[in-house]
N, C-alpha and C positions, 0 to 999 in steps of 0.2 A: 770258453768258461762254461762249466755245467753247474747248474743250480737245481736241486731238488725241491719242488714245491709239495711239501706233504699234503696229501689228498687230492692233488690236482695231477702231479707228474713232474717229469724232468724237462728242464728248459735249457737249450743251448743257445749261447750268445757269445758273439766275438768280442764286444767292448762292454766296459761297465755300464750298467743301466740300472734304473730305480726298480723297486720292488713292484711298483705299479704296472711298469712296461713288462715286467716277467709274467704278471697276472694276464695282461692284455694278450701277450703272445700265447699263452697256455690256454685260456678261456676267458674271452672278456666279457661274457655274460655275468660272471660271478664276481666282478671287481667290487661293485658296491655292496656286497654282503660281507666284506671284511672290514674290520677297524684297525688293525695293527698287525705286526708279525713279531715272532720271537726267533731270535738267532743265539744259539748257545745259551739258553735261558734268559736272555735280555730282551726285554720288549722295545721295538724299534717302530719307527713311523713308516708307513707304507711308501713314503716319498723318498726313504733314505736310497742310497746307491751302494749296489753289490759290485765288488771288484775282483771276487776271487770264488772259487768253488766253495759251496757250503749247502746245508739244509736249512731250509726256511719253513717254519711252522706258522700258517696263516691263522689269525685269530678272528672268529666270527663273533656275532653278539651274544652266543652261549658261553664263550670262554671268561673265565673270572676275571682276567685282566681288561676285558672289554668296556665294563661298566665305568670304572674309573674315567677312562678316555672319553666316553660319551658325556659324562658329567663335566668334564673338563671343557669340552667343546661347548657345552651349554652354558657354562660360565662365561665363555667369550660371547656367546650370541646374547647373554643377559647385558654384557658390557657394551655390546653394540647398541641394544635398545636403550639402555641408559643414556648414551651419548646423543642418540636420535632425539630423547625426550628432553634431556637436560644437558645441553652442550657445553655447559660451564663446569660440569662434574670431571674431575680428573682421576685417571686410571691409576691404581696401585698392583695389587695382585688379586688373582682369581683361580685358586686351585680346586681340585676335587678332594673331598674327604671321605672317611668311612661311611659318613651319614647322607652324603650328597655332594654339594659345592658350595662355595661363597665367593664374593668378589667384594673388595673394599673401594669405597670411592670417597674422594674428598670433597664433599658437597654437605649440603644441608640434611637433616633426617628426612627418612622416607616415611610416608604413612601408609596404611594398607590400601588405601585408594590408589597411591602411587605405584605400589607393587601390583596391582591389578592392571594399571594401564601399561606397566612394563612388559607384563605377561602378555598381553594383547600385542604389543609391538613385537615381542619374541615370535609369536605364532606367526605373524606376517612375515618375519625373516625366514623361519624354518620352511613356510609354505613355497618358498621360492625355490628350495633344494639348492642353496647356494653352495658352490664349490669353495673350500678353503684351500688357499694357496699358501706355499712355505716357501721363503727366500732367504737363502744363506747370505749374509751381508757382512761387510767389514764394520769395525767399531765406528769408523768415522760416518759411514753411509747410515747406521743405525742412530746415531747421534744427530744426524742432519734430519732424519725423519722425525724423530721425535721432538725435537726442537721445533720443527715446522708445526707440528700437531700440538704444541704447547702442553707436553705431558711430562712435567719435572720429575716426578717419581719413577718414570721409565728410565730417564737419563741417570738418575741414582742408581737404579737396578743395574743398567749397563755398566757403570763405573766399577760396580762390584763384581763383574765377570772377569775370571781370571784370564790373564794374557794366553793367548794360544788357544783358548776354547772357543768352539764353533758358537757363532751368534746367529740365531734364526728369528724371524719375524712372520708370524702367521696373519693372513688377511682374508677378509670375507666381504664383499662388496667394498663399502668405503671405510670399513674399520680394519686396523692393523694393531697387533699387539706384539710386544716383545715376550717370547715363550719358547721353551726348548721342546714343547710337546710331548708325546705325539698327540695327534687330533684326527677325528674322523675325516674322510674325504670331503663330504658334504654333509648337509644337515638333515637329509631325508631319513636318517636312521632314527632320529629323535621323535617319538611317537607319544611320549607322556612326560610332562614336566609340571613343576608347582613351585612358585616362590613362597616359602614358608614364614619367614620372619625377617625382621631388621634389628640391629643393635648398634651401639656405639663401640669403637675400639681405637687402638692407637696404632700409628705407623711403626712397623717393625715391633710391635707388642711393648713399645716403651712410652710409658705415660709422659715422659717429659717431650715427646714428639707431638705432632698434629693429631687432634682427634679427627677420627674418620667414620663414616657410615658402611656397615657391612650389611649385605642382603644374603640370605642363607636359602637354598633351594634343594629340591631333589628332582632327579631325571630318570627315566627308564627307557627301555627299548619297546616297551608295549604299554597302552592305556591300562590294560588289566593288572600290570605289576604295579604301575603308578596308584590306581584305585586300591589295591591290596596294602600299599604302603601307606597311603593316607588313612585306611581304617585302622592300621597298625599304630599310626603316630596319634590318632584320636583315643585309641585304647590307653596308650602310654601317657597321654596327657592327662587321662582321669585318674592315673596313678601318680602323676607327678606331685611330690609333696607340696610344691609351691602352691598348687590348686587345691589338693585335698587337705592339706593342713589348715588352710584358710577356711574351706567349707566345714571342716569339722570344729572350727574355733579354737585350734590348737595355738596359733600365733598370728600376727597381724604386723604391717609395716605401716608407717605413717611418714608422710612427705616431710612434715615440720620436725620430726625427730630426725630423720636422715636415711640415707640408703645404708644398707648392710647393719642396720641397728633395729632387729626385729624386736617386738614385744612379745613375751611368752604370756599368753592368755592363760586363765586358771588351769584348764584341761592340759594344756601342754607344760605348764609349769610343774604340774603335779607330776606328770611322766618323767620329766628332768629329775625332780626331788627324788623319785623313787629309784631312778637309776643311780644318781649320786649317793644316796644312803647306801645302796647296795655296794657300789664300788669301794666306798669309804670304809664300810665294815669288813668287806672282803680283804682289802688291802692291810687294815690295821689288825684285824683279828686272825687271819690265816696265812697271811703272806709276810709278815714280820716287818711292816712298813711304820715308820714314825711320822705322824702328821705335823706339818708346819702351816704357817699363815705368815705371807710376806707382803711388803707394800705393793700397790698398783703402780707406783712411779719411782722413779729414782733420777737423781743427777746423772747426766751424760758421763761423768766420770767412770760409774760403775760399768756402762756399756762399752767405754774406751778400753778398759782393761781386758775384757774379753775379746774384743774385736767387732762386737755387734754394732756399734756405733759407726765403724768404717764399712761393714758389710751391709748392713740393713737398715742404715738411717733413713733412706727414702721410703721404706716401708713402716716408720715408725710414727706416731703422733708426739711432735715435739711441742713442748708447751713453753713459748716464748722464743727469744731469737737464738737459733742455733750456735751463734758464734758467742754467746754470753757464758760466762764462766759458771754461772748458778743455774743454767737452762736445765730443765727437767723434761723426762719424756715418759709417757706411759709405756709399761712393760709389754714388749712382744712375746716374751718368754720368762721363764722363772728361774733358770739356772744360776745366774750370777747371784740371786738372792740366797739360793740355797747353800751355795759355796759357803757364804758368811755364816749361815746356820752352823755348818760343819766346823768352821774356824772358830765358833764362839767359846770353844773350851779344847784343851789338848787332847788328842787321840794316840792311842797306841795301836800296834798291830792286832791285839786281842779285841779291840772296839769294832773292827771291820768285818763284814760291811755294814755301813750305815745306809739304810734304805729310807729316804726321805720322800713323802708324798704330799701333794697339796691339790686341793681343788682350786686351779688358778683361772682367774679372769684375766684374759689377755686381749692386747688391741694391735691390730695390724692394718695399715693404711691400703687396703685392696684397690685395684682399679675399679672403677665404676662399671666397666663394661664386663668384668669377670663376675660380679655378684650376682647369686642366685638363691632367692628363699633363704634356707638355713645352712646351705653347704658351703657358701663362701660368704663370710660376713666381717664386719670391722671390729666387733666385740663378741668374744666367745669364751666359754667355760671349758676347761680340759682337764682331764684326770692325768696330772703331770706327776712326774716321779724322777729323782736323781739319786742313783746308787753310788756311793763313794766306796771305792774297793781296793783292796790290794791287787797288784798285777796278777798273782797267782789265783786270784778268786773271780778273775774277769770272765773266763769262758763258762763257768757254772752259773754265775749269776746272769750272764746273757741268756742262758738257755732257760732260766727261771723267769725272765721278763717274757720271753716267747711263749713259755708254758701258759702264764698268767694270761697273756693276750688271746691265745687259742681258747682257754677256758671261758674267758668272757664272749668271745665269739660264738662258741658251741651253745652256751647258756642262752644266747639271744637268737639262736637258730641262724646264724649268719655265717658259720664256718665254710659253708661250700660255695659262697658268693665271692671270695677274695682270692688275690694272686698275691705272691710274696715276690719283692723285688730287693736284690742287693744293689743299693744305690752307691756308686763309687765316684771318686773324683775324677777329674780330667787332667792327666799329666801336661797336656798342651796348654793349659789354663792356669798356671801355677799362681797367677796374681789373686785367684778367687780363693785360695786355700791356704792354710798355714801348715807348716810341718814338711818334712823330707818324703821323697818318693820312697824310700826304704820304709818309714814309718807307715805311710799309707798303703803300701803293699802288704806288709805285715798284718795290720789291722783288717784289710780286706780278706786276706787269706784265712784269718781266724774265723771270720763271719761265714765265709764260704763253707769252711770245714764244719761248722756248727749246722748249718742248714743241711748239708749232704749227710751228716750223721744222724740228724732228726727225721730224714727222709721227706723233707719239705721241698716240693718243686718250686723252683725259682728262676728268675730271670735276672740278668745283669744289666744295669742301666749306668752309663757314663755320665758325669757331670751332674749327677742328682744328690751327691753327698752334701752334708752340712760342711761348713768351711772348715770345721774342726775334726771331722771324722767321717767315717762311713756309717752306713745305716741299713736296716731292714725296714722298708716301708710295705705295709700290709694295706693293699688298695682293694677298692670296689668301684663298680660302675653304677650310675644312676640309670634311670628309666631310658634316658636317651643315649646311653652307651658312653658318657663321659667318665672318664675315670678320675677318682680323687684317692688321697691318702686318707686312711681311717685310723690307724695305729702305726706309730713308729718306734724303733728301738735303735738308739745310735751308740756307737762305740767311740769314746773319746779318750785317747791316751796323750792328748795335747794342752788342754786348758788348765790343768792344775798348776802348773808352774807360773802362768801368769797372775794367779790369786795366791801364790805362795801357799798352797794347800801341801800339807804333808802329815806323816804319822810317824811315830818313834818305833823302829823295828826291834827285834830281840836283842840286838847289840847296841842299843842306845842311839842309832843314827837316824837322821831324817830322811824318809823316803816319800818320794811323789806317789800318790795315789792315782788309780784310773777312776773314769766317771762313765756310768752308763745313762744316757737320757732316754725316757720311755714313757709311753702312755699305756694304761691298760685297756681303756675303751675309747680313748681318743677324746675328741671333742663332742660334747654333749649335743649341740646343735645339730652338727652334722650326722650323728648318729641317730637323732630323732628323725631327721629327714630320710634317712636310709631305712629305719624301721616303718615308717609311713609308707614308702614305696614297696618294702618287701612285703609287708602284711596288708596293703591296701587299707590301711587304718583299722584292720581287725587284729589288734595287738593282742599278745598272750595276756591272760586274765591278770598276772601279777603286775603288769605295767598299766593296765587300763585305769583312766582317771575316774571312771565309773563302772564298777564291776558287776553290779546288780541293780535292776530297777524293778520295783514292786508296783504292780498294776493292779489296783483294786476295782472290782467289776463295776461298782457303783458307791455313791457317797457313803452308804450304810456300812460299808466295810473299811473306811478309812481309819477307824480306830484299831482294827486288827492288822491292818498294813502298817501302822505306826508302831504297833507291839512288835511285829516282825522286824521292822527297820531298827529298832533299838536293840533287838538281840543280835542282829548281824553286826551293827556298829561296834557294840561291846567286843565282839569277835575279832574286831579289826579290819572288817570289809567295807569297801567303799560302796555305799548304797543310798539310793534316792527313792522317793515315792512319787508316782505320777498320780497326783489328786485330782486332775482335770476331769471336767464332766463330758468325757469323750467315750465312745463305744470301745469296747476292750479290744476289738479287731484292729481299729486306728492305732490305739496304744501299742499294740504289739508290732504292727509294721513301722511305727516310729523308731522302736526299740531296735528292729532289724536295721533300719536305714542308718541309725546311729552306730551300728556296729559293736552293740553291747554283747559281751559273752553270755549273760544270764539275765533272763527276765523271770519274775515269780507273779503268778496270777493268784489273786485270792478273792474268794467270794463267801457264800453262804455255806458251801460244803466245807471249804478249807477253814473257815473260822469255827464251825461246829466241831471238826475233827483236829483242830490245831495243827494243820498241815499245810503246805504250799503246793502249787502245781508249777512244775518247772519247765522253762523253756531255754535251751542254750543254742548258740548260733551254729554249731557243729552237727547236732543230731535233732533239732526242733523239739517236738513235744517229748519230755522225759516222764510224764506222769506225776504224780504226788509222792511227796515224803514228808517226815516231820522236819521241823526246823533244824533241829539238831543234826539230822542225817544230812540235809543241805549244806549246812555250816561245815560239816566234816568233809563233804565233796569239794567244795569250793576252796577250803583251805588246803587241801591235798594239791590243787591246782596251783594255788599261790606259793605255797611252800617248796614244792617241787620245780617251781618255775616252768611247768608245762606250756608247750608252745600253743596248744588249742584247748578248749574245754572238752572233756570227754563225754 
């Protein structure tokens, strides 16, 4: 057998042997510099056996595939440390991720002090340069091992391994884990790691299962890389809307109110109000929408017709006994309500499309471990809309919904921060969806054609559709890299019959319409979180809850400051006066810290000449101008929705 080890040379062997043995034959001194290997594009463990001629690419620490392997190994070391310190903790899963690694344990929550102790124990394990051993075992052997170790979750995972698939156990010292690998040969390559945080989660991500404790960590091949990453984490933590939004007094949460139920403080409420008024005027006055207002709750009968009760009941807030005929539920969506708005009067083909929109407050019973600041909450408000259209209008109206979404993103300066996803059904999971394969394929192809025609780059995601139709999800990442859906446009050719929706065509026949479910800006809370992180709190002037702060040099000029304030207020500008007895330098520094777009300084010269001295956050000192000139300048910022003051 002839094996070519790229970068080392060719090795000839007579019998099957491991990649480790091949390296030892070629150059034993370099063995511990490699993390894994790649054969025909597939990453394999160095412990794997080679039984035929091939070319092997050895992966050192600089290979992009190696860092996830290092992190996965670090997760195992963390699990070993936890078992040393907390023997009662039960192991579940511990993979690497794009941002590091985690491991879930069935045990009580960990504190920061606990994480520090676990880190210390991990360092002791790594210092021993322990070799990781892999053993291929039978299903019976694995069951015996994990039964003896009293690890019930590992046995459950073992039962899920398909028949005929190889079962492997990785061990270091007294620790063993059911794992497919690959892993490092030993711990000596791990030079820098840090346990970042801990949170609650659920076994298999199902809230009906046991609550678990998750530890997140990061790991690198060098201490320098770790320090650079920790500095990066500190920077993004300062941009995290959950931290920055509280510091700026935009929103707050209170334990006695409940998790996922944020309070919008005056400044945050003003931003949301500005966004909401903009969207409502935009939709009603420029895009042909009809505004509706529907109840916040309904009998379960409404949701049973659509199928939401069957598909989403676990995520709904049910009021009363779910089995009671009169039970109510807070609405998780508005579509069934707006169907009855449509049905309130007969419609002919000439009446369509009907574009109904609503500023909808919705309620969803999110998992406690999933909630974060404003991005994942239990009560939220959305720019919701439903277009009831003839089938021949569907493509053009769908394009219009995408155009509106793109216009909103561009106005907010967010258009380059998103990715488009065609979210499709899973033909292997038909119980989750209604409709036939033919109907799904036709709808998905329509959306695919639209995106291609509009030259919108997109990816296709299986099993991400709504149960009644495919959709375009416009997604964005937060500062930590977690992706959330910001705006959705859904194709629905299936629900109209359930609500007996129809229109009369030109021949007097009843015809079923199609429906487009869409948002124009999405959830206002999530959009605010996105804007906080995008602009680091330095919002475009038109969105700022305080657009101008007037800074009198001393008490003598308070009257003039109030005169200027009155002029600006009458012009529709959000303005305050800082009348404190503080030095002007201090007041100006605070205006900068508060991320204001403009500050106006007034003193003797300004009062005598009836002018203001202008400072803005982009250019600093702008010199003096008349009040009317300043009003014209800032109104141009506001009316054009400029992203930054000029």
